[in-house]
C-alpha positions as semicolon CSV with decimal commas, in nm:
position;residue;x (nm);y (nm);z (nm)
1;M;11,311;21,905;8,323
2;G;11,348;21,539;8,322
3;V;11,259;21,495;8,686
4;F;10,926;21,670;8,630
5;T;10,853;21,425;8,342
6;N;10,929;21,123;8,560
7;F;10,711;21,258;8,829
8;K;10,418;21,315;8,617
9;E;10,455;20,953;8,472
10;K;10,513;20,814;8,821
11;F;10,198;20,994;8,973
12;N;9,864;20,996;8,771
13;F;9,639;21,292;8,883
14;S;9,378;21,263;8,624
15;G;9,113;21,329;8,874
16;V;8,862;21,077;8,733
17;S;8,551;21,040;8,944
18;V;8,479;20,667;9,014
19;K;8,156;20,551;9,176
20;D;8,048;20,233;9,312
21;S;7,809;20,028;9,109
22;P;7,468;19,955;9,263
23;S;7,560;19,595;9,257
24;R;7,890;19,665;9,438
25;S;7,698;19,863;9,689
26;L;7,459;19,572;9,740
27;T;7,717;19,314;9,792
28;K;7,889;19,540;10,056
29;A;7,562;19,576;10,224
30;L;7,491;19,197;10,228
31;S;7,830;19,119;10,339
32;Y;7,835;19,365;10,634
33;R;7,475;19,273;10,722
34;I;7,550;18,896;10,765
35;L;7,833;18,984;11,004
36;A;7,615;19,231;11,189
37;T;7,317;19,011;11,220
38;F;7,510;18,723;11,352
39;T;7,626;18,950;11,615
40;T;7,262;19,054;11,694
41;F;7,164;18,692;11,705
42;V;7,431;18,596;11,964
43;I;7,372;18,906;12,185
44;S;6,997;18,831;12,176
45;Y;7,051;18,480;12,249
46;I;7,263;18,567;12,541
47;V;7,017;18,808;12,679
48;F;6,721;18,565;12,649
49;R;6,915;18,288;12,820
50;R;7,062;18,507;13,100
51;Y;6,782;18,732;13,189
52;T;6,449;18,531;13,127
53;E;6,342;18,182;13,216
54;K;6,316;18,080;12,857
55;T;6,422;17,733;12,730
56;V;6,716;17,712;12,479
57;E;6,482;17,647;12,186
58;D;6,259;17,961;12,285
59;S;6,583;18,176;12,312
60;I;6,711;18,068;11,980
61;G;6,345;18,127;11,830
62;N;6,336;18,476;11,989
63;A;6,681;18,548;11,864
64;T;6,615;18,439;11,526
65;V;6,315;18,651;11,484
66;I;6,492;18,969;11,613
67;A;6,795;18,881;11,387
68;S;6,575;18,825;11,083
69;V;6,366;19,166;11,134
70;E;6,697;19,341;11,178
71;F;6,852;19,175;10,872
72;V;6,581;19,300;10,634
73;A;6,533;19,649;10,775
74;K;6,899;19,738;10,817
75;I;6,997;19,619;10,483
76;I;6,750;19,843;10,328
77;F;6,857;20,134;10,513
78;Y;7,220;20,060;10,458
79;Y;7,184;20,026;10,073
80;L;6,994;20,345;10,058
81;H;7,241;20,523;10,285
82;E;7,548;20,393;10,075
83;R;7,369;20,505;9,740
84;L;7,309;20,854;9,908
85;W;7,655;20,893;9,998
86;T;7,780;20,788;9,656
87;N;7,638;21,089;9,505
88;I;7,768;21,329;9,763
89;K;8,115;21,483;9,648
90;W;8,214;21,625;9,993
91;G;8,533;21,471;10,132
92;K;8,599;21,240;9,855
93;Y;8,914;21,374;9,721
94;W;9,087;21,512;10,021
95;Q;9,322;21,229;10,036
96;R;9,433;21,254;9,689
97;T;9,509;21,637;9,720
98;Y;9,691;21,572;10,054
99;W;9,927;21,325;9,888
100;R;9,969;21,535;9,576
101;R;10,093;21,830;9,817
102;R;10,312;21,586;9,996
103;A;10,469;21,446;9,682
104;W;10,540;21,787;9,562
105;R;10,713;21,894;9,882
106;K;10,909;21,560;9,866
107;L;11,021;21,640;9,508
108;Y;11,103;21,990;9,601
109;R;11,336;21,891;9,897
110;K;11,486;21,638;9,662
111;L;11,566;21,896;9,401
112;H;11,719;22,151;9,657
113;K;11,918;21,879;9,847
114;D;12,066;21,775;9,505
115;Q;12,142;22,149;9,438
116;N;12,294;22,219;9,785
117;Q;12,515;21,900;9,728
118;S;12,664;22,012;9,399
């Protein structure tokens, strides 16, 4: 009986549902968007320099316009997407139940291994 008490103390399966706050979703959206916009800027710059007759200043200007529009549009869509998926329960707890099953199997094997050695 003591093994089961230790097991319950070691692994907490309370099943509490935790959601990201709107400010966390916004922060995640901003940090990702900065990285993605920088990538868009670099790609746009390379395309304008390589495949057009634009000067460096024109290429930087065009890449900046593309990156700015992309930043604003995609951050709005990412935030809305994140908030939508926060409210969808499908697939949130599969990992928790997976590890719970594995922990029980491990405990079962350990108990039977101890009994077989006795």
